[in-house]
C-alpha positions in Angstrom: -8.7 -48.7 52.5 -9.0 -51.7 50.0 -12.1 -54.2 50.2 -12.0 -57.7 49.1 -14.2 -60.6 48.4 -13.1 -63.8 49.7 -14.5 -66.9 48.4 -14.5 -69.8 51.1 -15.0 -73.4 49.8 -17.0 -75.1 52.8 -18.7 -78.1 51.5 -22.6 -77.9 52.8 -22.0 -74.2 54.3 -25.6 -73.8 53.1 -26.9 -76.4 55.5 -24.5 -75.1 58.6 -27.0 -74.4 62.0 -27.4 -71.1 63.3 -25.1 -72.6 66.4 -22.4 -73.2 63.7 -22.7 -70.0 62.1 -22.5 -68.1 65.3 -19.5 -70.1 66.3 -18.0 -69.3 63.0 -18.8 -65.7 63.6 -17.6 -65.7 67.2 -14.2 -67.2 66.1 -13.8 -64.6 63.1 -14.3 -61.8 65.6 -11.8 -63.1 68.2 -9.3 -63.2 65.7 -10.0 -59.5 64.1 -10.0 -58.4 67.5 -6.2 -59.6 68.0 -5.4 -58.4 64.6 -6.4 -54.9 65.4 -8.8 -52.1 63.8 -7.2 -52.2 60.5 -8.9 -55.2 58.9 -12.8 -55.3 59.0 -15.3 -58.0 58.2 -18.5 -56.2 56.8 -20.7 -59.4 55.8 -20.7 -62.7 54.3 -23.0 -64.6 52.1 -23.5 -68.5 52.6 -24.6 -70.5 49.8 -24.9 -74.3 49.1 -21.2 -75.1 49.3 -19.2 -71.5 49.5 -19.1 -68.3 52.0 -18.4 -65.3 50.3 -16.9 -62.6 52.6 -16.4 -59.0 52.2 -13.6 -57.5 54.3 -11.9 -54.1 54.3 -8.1 -54.4 54.9 -4.8 -52.8 54.1 -3.5 -55.7 52.0 -4.2 -59.1 51.0 -1.7 -60.3 53.0 -4.0 -59.4 55.9 -7.1 -61.3 54.8 -4.6 -64.5 54.2 -3.4 -64.2 57.9 -6.9 -63.6 59.3 -7.7 -66.6 57.5 -4.9 -68.6 58.5 -5.4 -67.6 62.3 -9.4 -68.6 62.0 -8.6 -71.8 60.4 -11.0 -70.6 57.5 -10.1 -71.4 53.7 -9.8 -68.3 51.5 -9.8 -69.9 48.2 -9.8 -66.9 46.2 -9.2 -63.3 47.3 -10.2 -60.6 45.1 -9.8 -56.9 45.5 -12.8 -54.9 44.5 -12.2 -52.3 41.9 -15.0 -50.5 42.3 -18.8 -50.9 43.2 -21.9 -50.4 41.1 -25.3 -50.4 42.1 -28.8 -49.3 40.3 -28.2 -45.6 40.9 -24.9 -46.3 38.6 -27.4 -46.1 35.6 -28.8 -42.7 36.4 
């Protein structure tokens, strides 16, 4: 199944409290539960004004649907073509 990186513009994201992040995570998980197992959230990276999320989904539309239902921005959605890491150099 395809993997996607979602870039979310959220001003002040890096300043969100642990409770704020917990609430956002709970909302995301509730939407995912309603959508079914075909879409999965793997992890997110919170930076100053953006959140980068990694999802496994059947298509880009499923990612858009999740964002819309959760009330989250999805400013850029990129399908991962391949994954490399330090072992790729071996």
